[in-house]
N, C-alpha and C positions, 0 to 999 in steps of 0.2 A: 553438435550443431550449434551455430551461433546465429544471432538475429541482428540485422543492421538497424540503424535508426529508422523509425517510421517516417513517412514524408507527407507533406501537404495536408496536415490535419490541424484543426483547432483544438486547443486544450483550455478548459475552464477549471481552475483549481483555486485553492485558498484554504485557510484553516477551518477546522470543524466549527460549525455554527455560523458560517459566513454567508449562507444563502445560495450555495452552489446549485442545488437541485432546481429551485424556482428560476434562477437566472439561466441555467442550462436549457430548460424547456423554452424559455423566451428566445434565447439565442438560436436554438435549433429551428424554431418556427420561422424566424427571420431569414435564416440562411439555407433552408431546405436540407437540414442535416438530420441524421439519426445519431443517437447518443450511445456511446460505449462507456459503461461505468468504469471508473478508475478508483474503486473503493474495495479494499481487500476483504472487508466484512460483509458487504452487500452481496458477495458471492454466495453466502450461506442461506439456504432455505430455513425459515422459521426464526431467523434473527432479524426481525422486522422493526420493532419499536426502538431498540437500542442502537440500530444503525441508521435510523431516520431515512429509510429507503423511500424512493419516489412513490407517491400515492397512486392508487389505481387511475384516477383522473389524469395525472401527469403522464403515466405510462400510455394511457389511451391517446393523449394529445400528440406524443412523439414516441416512436419506437425506441426502446431501451434494450441494451444487450449486456451480457455478463452480469446479470442479476439473478439470484436464485438458481444457480447452476450446480451447487454442491450441497451434499448433506452436511449437517453440523459436526459430524464425526470425521470428516475428511480433512486432510492437509492439502495445501496447494502452494506450489513454488512460484517464484517470480518468473522463471522460465516458462512454466505452464501458462501463466497469465499472458506473457508477451506473445507466445505462440497463438493463443486464442484471440488476442487483440488483433494481431496481423490478419488472421483468418476473417474475423468479423469485418474489419476495415475493407478488405478486398470484396467481400460480399456486398457491403453497402455501396461501394463505388460501382460495382457491376449493375446496381439498380439505378445508377445515375444520381445518387445522393451524396451529400457532403458528410464528412466524418467529424464528430465532435466528442472528445473525451471529457467526461465530467467526474470529478472526484478529488479526494485529498490524500491519497496514499503516495507519499513522495518517492518511494522506491520504484513503484510502478511508473510514475512520471519520468524519472531519470532513465529507467531502462528503455522506455519507448523513445525518448529523445536522443539518447546516446548510443543505443544498441546494447546488446547483452552478450557477453562471452559465457556460453554454457559449458564449454570444455569437453574433453573426451568422456565417454561413458565410464561408469564405475568399473573397476577391476577388483572383484571380490577377493581373489587370491592375493593380489598385491596389498590390499588393505589389511587382510588378516596377518600377513607377514609383519606389517608395520605395527599393528596392534600388539602382536606378540613381542616385538622388539621393545615397545613402550613398557610392557609389563616386566620384561626381564632386566631392564637397565634402569639407571638412576633417573629421577625426574628431570625433564628438560632435554633428554637425549634426542628426541625427534626434532625439537625446536632448534637444537644446535646443528643438526643435519640440514634443516631447512635454511638456516642462516648461511650455510656454505654455498647453496645453489640459488637461493632467492632471498637475499638479505632484506629487500623491501617488504616482502610478505612476512618475514620473520619479525621485523620491527613492528608491523601492524598487529600481529597475532600474539595473544598471551601464551606463555609456555605451557599452560595447562589446557589450552584449547586444542585437545588432541584431534578431534574430528576435522577441524578446518586445517590443521597442520598436515594431516594425512592427505587431505584433498589437494593441498598445494604441492606436496611431494608427488602425488599421483599425476598432476598436470605436467610437472617437469619431466617425470619419467616417460610419459606417453607422447609428449610433444617436443621435448628437447629444449623448451623455452620456459622461463619462469612465469608463473601465473600473474605476477605483478606486471610483467610486460604486456601480456594479453589484456589485462584489465585496463592498463593505461591507454591502450589503443582504443578500447571500447568506451572509455570515459572521456575521450577527447571530444571537444566541441566540434560537431560537423560543420563543414564550410557553408553549405546551403541545403536546407531540407524543405523550406516552404512552410514550416510549422509556425503557428502563432499560439503563444502561451499567455493567457490572461489570468492574473491572480487577484481575487477580490480582497481588497485591503481596507479593513475597518480600523478606526481609532481603537486603541486597546481597551478603553473603558466601555465602549459600545459593544465590542466583541464579547467581553466578559459578561455584560448584561444579557446579550443574546444567548450565550451559553447557559447562563443560569436559568433563563426562561425555558430553554429547550429541555434541559434536564428535568425541571419541574413538570413539564408537559409529558415527558416520557414516563415518569413514575405515575402521573395521573392517568395515563393511557393504559397502564397495566404491565410495566416492565418487569416487576417482581414476578407476576404470574407467568409471563413469557419465559423468564429464566427458569422458574420452577418446572415448567413443562419440558424445557430443553434438558434439564438435569435428569428427568425421568426416562429419557430416551435410551435405547440400546441400538447400536453401540453408543458409548458415552461421547460427550463433546470432545472435539480435538483440542490439543494443547493450544493451537492458535486461537480457536474460538473462545476458549476459556479465558484467555488473556486480554480480550478486547475490553477497552475502557467502557465501563458501565456494566458489563457482564461479570467481570472479575469481582467487582465490589459487591454486586448483588449475590453472587454465589457465596461469598464470604458471609454476607448477611444471613442467608438461608442456612448456612452451617453454624450460625450462632456466634460469629466473631464480633458483630456490632449490631446496634439497633438500626431502625429504618432512618431516623433523622440523621444519624452519623453517616450512614451509607450515602444518603442524598448529598450531604455536604462533601463527602470524599469524592463522589463522582464529579461534582462540579470542579473541585480542586484538580483532579487528574485530567479532566477535559481541558481546563485552562492550560495546564502544563503541556498537554498534547498539542494544543494550538500554537504554543510558543515554539515547540520543537519543529512543527511543520513550517512555521515562518522562517526558521533558520535554514531549512532545506530549500525553500523557494528562493531565498536571497542568494543561495549558492549557484543558481542557474541564471546566467547572464541573459538568456532569451526571455526571461519573465517580463511581462508588461503589467504593471500594477494599475488596477482600476480603483480609484478612490471611492470608497463607499461611505455612507453616513446618512442618518435619518431614514428615509424610505428606500427600500431595496430597489424599487423600480427606477429611481433616479440614477443609481449607479449603473444598472444594466444597460441603460441607453447608450453608454459609452463603449459598449462591447463590439459594435458593428461599425 
């Protein structure tokens, strides 16, 4: 199953710490919209402080969707998110409301705007055969095989990335076409979808100051205790949840890797790096409309409607 681009939606995005939540509530109220979260970590129950989820008053003011839908031990794919987002959007429209996506997970944003090629279902027998072939032969054997049928994917994938190489070979085996061709189709800019993408754009020094203040506030609000409680859960945190910025560093702190002051400084550093990577993603999307921010958040959000 594959998913086409979603249509006729507003998107409010931007780097972490840019004020998306407050601006999203204001925009939703002005346009009669309901909000679908576009944040991969806000999906998890119990991960509240470190994800800066909308507060109770914000959720009461505007309906929010795809928040707190997973246990912290669960994994969640991009395809699962896109499927759920399409379903929620259809439900919102059936109520006569507009759809507003708010969040900063770039992969979710691109999958919604461009569509997503999910590909054929997994074939366990075929995969076992390739895994056995990889064990019996010299390193790089599967990568060489992929290069013969899908050179573009082979160029993109590391020879040791056996799992993704096997998936690319599986797609070719089942569809008769290279996975790179399928992905190129789904990555192509749609001609007209009616989507509007707003990116909150702060001067770098102001964004860094906002990030530092937010990280300080998270630790003051009890981030360490939140993570301590999550680590005590059974089943344990998923790999995805453990790697979230803020959670990964606090887990290391609780395991004795570094002290609290050093942990806070590292979370700030990693959050600023995350914001920079997000900015690179947003600049790669030509439909992005940048909203100049600075000073008071409300002054920037007036330009969204």
